[in-house]
C-alpha positions as a LaTeX table, in Angstrom:
\begin{tabular}{lrrr}
\hline
Residue & $x$ (\AA) & $y$ (\AA) & $z$ (\AA) \\
\hline
Unk1 & $-0.04$ & $-0.10$ & 0.03 \\
Unk2 & 1.12 & 3.50 & $-0.94$ \\
Unk3 & 2.23 & 5.94 & 1.96 \\
Unk4 & 0.17 & 9.21 & 1.64 \\
Unk5 & 1.81 & 12.09 & 3.29 \\
Unk6 & 2.01 & 16.06 & 3.30 \\
Unk7 & 4.98 & 18.36 & 3.59 \\
Unk8 & 4.65 & 22.20 & 4.47 \\
Unk9 & 7.61 & 24.72 & 4.21 \\
Unk10 & 7.49 & 28.30 & 4.60 \\
Unk11 & 10.01 & 30.64 & 3.07 \\
Unk12 & 10.20 & 34.44 & 3.85 \\
Unk13 & 11.23 & 36.51 & 0.86 \\
Unk14 & 11.62 & 40.29 & 0.43 \\
Unk15 & 9.50 & 40.36 & $-2.97$ \\
Unk16 & 5.75 & 41.43 & $-2.27$ \\
Unk17 & 3.22 & 38.66 & $-2.24$ \\
Unk18 & 1.14 & 39.86 & $-5.14$ \\
Unk19 & 4.39 & 40.12 & $-7.69$ \\
Unk20 & 5.81 & 36.76 & $-6.46$ \\
Unk21 & 2.39 & 34.84 & $-6.99$ \\
Unk22 & 1.89 & 36.24 & $-10.38$ \\
Unk23 & 5.05 & 34.70 & $-11.51$ \\
Unk24 & 3.61 & 31.18 & $-10.76$ \\
Unk25 & 0.10 & 32.55 & $-11.96$ \\
Unk26 & 0.84 & 33.70 & $-15.26$ \\
Unk27 & 3.37 & 33.58 & $-18.32$ \\
Unk28 & 6.01 & 35.24 & $-16.55$ \\
Unk29 & 6.69 & 31.60 & $-15.26$ \\
Unk30 & 8.98 & 31.25 & $-18.41$ \\
Unk31 & 11.32 & 33.40 & $-16.47$ \\
Unk32 & 12.16 & 30.52 & $-14.08$ \\
Unk33 & 14.98 & 28.93 & $-16.35$ \\
Unk34 & 16.81 & 31.98 & $-16.73$ \\
Unk35 & 16.66 & 32.74 & $-12.92$ \\
Unk36 & 17.42 & 29.24 & $-11.88$ \\
Unk37 & 19.09 & 27.77 & $-15.02$ \\
Unk38 & 20.93 & 25.10 & $-12.75$ \\
Unk39 & 17.61 & 23.70 & $-11.55$ \\
Unk40 & 15.11 & 24.40 & $-14.57$ \\
Unk41 & 16.11 & 23.98 & $-18.12$ \\
Unk42 & 12.78 & 24.84 & $-19.59$ \\
Unk43 & 9.35 & 25.29 & $-19.18$ \\
Unk44 & 6.68 & 25.29 & $-22.23$ \\
Unk45 & 3.17 & 25.56 & $-22.41$ \\
Unk46 & 1.87 & 21.88 & $-23.49$ \\
Unk47 & $-2.03$ & 22.72 & $-23.64$ \\
Unk48 & $-4.24$ & 25.83 & $-22.73$ \\
Unk49 & $-2.67$ & 29.16 & $-21.79$ \\
Unk50 & $-0.29$ & 30.46 & $-19.16$ \\
Unk51 & $-2.89$ & 32.06 & $-16.84$ \\
Unk52 & $-5.87$ & 29.74 & $-16.74$ \\
Unk53 & $-6.91$ & 26.72 & $-14.49$ \\
Unk54 & $-6.67$ & 23.57 & $-16.86$ \\
Unk55 & $-3.55$ & 24.64 & $-18.46$ \\
Unk56 & $-0.53$ & 21.94 & $-19.06$ \\
Unk57 & 2.98 & 22.92 & $-18.63$ \\
Unk58 & 5.96 & 20.63 & $-19.60$ \\
Unk59 & 9.07 & 21.27 & $-17.39$ \\
Unk60 & 12.70 & 19.96 & $-17.87$ \\
Unk61 & 14.60 & 20.31 & $-14.66$ \\
Unk62 & 17.51 & 18.78 & $-12.39$ \\
Unk63 & 16.92 & 17.23 & $-9.03$ \\
Unk64 & 19.52 & 15.26 & $-6.95$ \\
Unk65 & 22.07 & 15.55 & $-9.97$ \\
Unk66 & 19.50 & 13.95 & $-12.42$ \\
Unk67 & 18.19 & 15.56 & $-15.55$ \\
Unk68 & 14.28 & 14.95 & $-15.33$ \\
Unk69 & 10.99 & 16.15 & $-16.94$ \\
Unk70 & 7.29 & 16.19 & $-15.85$ \\
Unk71 & 3.89 & 17.68 & $-16.77$ \\
Unk72 & 1.99 & 19.87 & $-14.53$ \\
Unk73 & $-1.43$ & 20.78 & $-14.58$ \\
Unk74 & $-2.75$ & 23.96 & $-13.12$ \\
Unk75 & $-5.60$ & 23.11 & $-10.83$ \\
Unk76 & $-6.75$ & 26.13 & $-9.41$ \\
Unk77 & $-5.55$ & 29.97 & $-9.25$ \\
Unk78 & $-7.15$ & 31.93 & $-6.53$ \\
Unk79 & $-6.40$ & 35.67 & $-7.09$ \\
Unk80 & $-7.83$ & 37.16 & $-3.69$ \\
Unk81 & $-5.88$ & 34.38 & $-1.52$ \\
Unk82 & $-2.72$ & 34.33 & $-3.66$ \\
Unk83 & $-2.64$ & 30.72 & $-4.35$ \\
Unk84 & $-1.74$ & 28.39 & $-7.24$ \\
Unk85 & $-2.54$ & 24.73 & $-6.79$ \\
Unk86 & $-0.34$ & 22.27 & $-9.57$ \\
Unk87 & $-1.23$ & 18.80 & $-10.04$ \\
Unk88 & 2.18 & 17.08 & $-10.87$ \\
Unk89 & 2.79 & 13.94 & $-13.12$ \\
Unk90 & 6.01 & 12.46 & $-13.68$ \\
Unk91 & 7.84 & 12.85 & $-10.30$ \\
Unk92 & 10.15 & 10.00 & $-9.36$ \\
Unk93 & 7.61 & 7.55 & $-8.01$ \\
Unk94 & 5.03 & 9.92 & $-6.61$ \\
Unk95 & 1.81 & 11.36 & $-7.50$ \\
Unk96 & 1.56 & 14.97 & $-6.08$ \\
Unk97 & $-0.41$ & 18.27 & $-5.50$ \\
Unk98 & 1.50 & 21.06 & $-5.01$ \\
Unk99 & 0.37 & 24.55 & $-3.60$ \\
Unk100 & 1.88 & 27.85 & $-3.34$ \\
Unk101 & 0.31 & 30.23 & $-0.87$ \\
Unk102 & 1.67 & 33.93 & $-0.80$ \\
Unk103 & 1.04 & 36.16 & 2.30 \\
Unk104 & 1.84 & 39.88 & 2.84 \\
Unk105 & 3.99 & 40.55 & 5.63 \\
Unk106 & 3.14 & 43.55 & 7.72 \\
Unk107 & 7.03 & 44.90 & 7.75 \\
Unk108 & 7.47 & 44.37 & 4.04 \\
Unk109 & 8.10 & 41.49 & 1.73 \\
Unk110 & 6.09 & 38.16 & 2.18 \\
Unk111 & 5.74 & 34.57 & 3.17 \\
Unk112 & 5.59 & 31.77 & 0.92 \\
Unk113 & 4.27 & 28.56 & 1.90 \\
Unk114 & 4.73 & 25.43 & $-0.19$ \\
Unk115 & 2.49 & 22.58 & 0.53 \\
Unk116 & 3.03 & 19.12 & $-1.01$ \\
Unk117 & 0.33 & 16.28 & $-0.93$ \\
Unk118 & 1.51 & 13.16 & $-1.96$ \\
Unk119 & 1.04 & 9.33 & $-2.53$ \\
Unk120 & 3.99 & 7.28 & $-3.13$ \\
Unk121 & 3.74 & 4.55 & $-5.99$ \\
Unk122 & 6.49 & 2.39 & $-4.34$ \\
Unk123 & 6.39 & 1.92 & $-0.59$ \\
Unk124 & 10.34 & 1.76 & $-0.22$ \\
Unk125 & 10.56 & 5.33 & $-1.73$ \\
Unk126 & 11.54 & 7.93 & 1.13 \\
Unk127 & 9.29 & 11.16 & 1.82 \\
Unk128 & 9.74 & 13.48 & $-1.15$ \\
Unk129 & 11.76 & 16.46 & 0.81 \\
Unk130 & 13.94 & 16.86 & $-2.20$ \\
Unk131 & 10.90 & 18.22 & $-4.10$ \\
Unk132 & 10.19 & 20.73 & $-1.27$ \\
Unk133 & 13.98 & 21.71 & $-0.97$ \\
Unk134 & 13.75 & 22.40 & $-4.84$ \\
Unk135 & 10.52 & 24.34 & $-4.51$ \\
Unk136 & 12.62 & 26.46 & $-1.76$ \\
Unk137 & 15.66 & 26.91 & $-3.74$ \\
Unk138 & 13.69 & 28.16 & $-6.61$ \\
Unk139 & 11.79 & 30.55 & $-4.47$ \\
Unk140 & 15.20 & 32.08 & $-3.03$ \\
Unk141 & 16.67 & 32.28 & $-6.44$ \\
Unk142 & 13.57 & 34.06 & $-7.88$ \\
Unk143 & 13.34 & 36.40 & $-4.89$ \\
Unk144 & 16.86 & 37.30 & $-5.16$ \\
Unk145 & 16.26 & 37.97 & $-9.02$ \\
Unk146 & 13.37 & 40.24 & $-8.25$ \\
Unk147 & 14.93 & 42.18 & $-5.54$ \\
Unk148 & 18.12 & 42.81 & $-8.03$ \\
Unk149 & 15.70 & 43.54 & $-10.78$ \\
\hline
\end{tabular}
């Protein structure tokens, strides 16, 4: 039987919540391979458009020194709560739903929260912490880029 789990990670960033959220909710996402080229080699639109739930994107990326790819369906975009939910297909031995929630901080900047709900396809696979770490690393790379832009 496959293990079902949930990982949550918060990342403090200097970029305002609205600006950061819009990267993941719009076509500006194509910026990510330029910002994190050591982690993301490409993001292409596969079906739909860049800004609508139901759209499908194809990612080429590097994780744990392995070149990988996946398809992502945008499940939901919530402008009011600055939340984007993605269904990920093709991750190593897991099925996952990943969500980014952005919250404005009162003293400037914002707090990004990555939530990963997953089901392991094989029982012997450890919890997918490397995917959470990957999301945090991209968040930090993008924040540094936006602050210096």
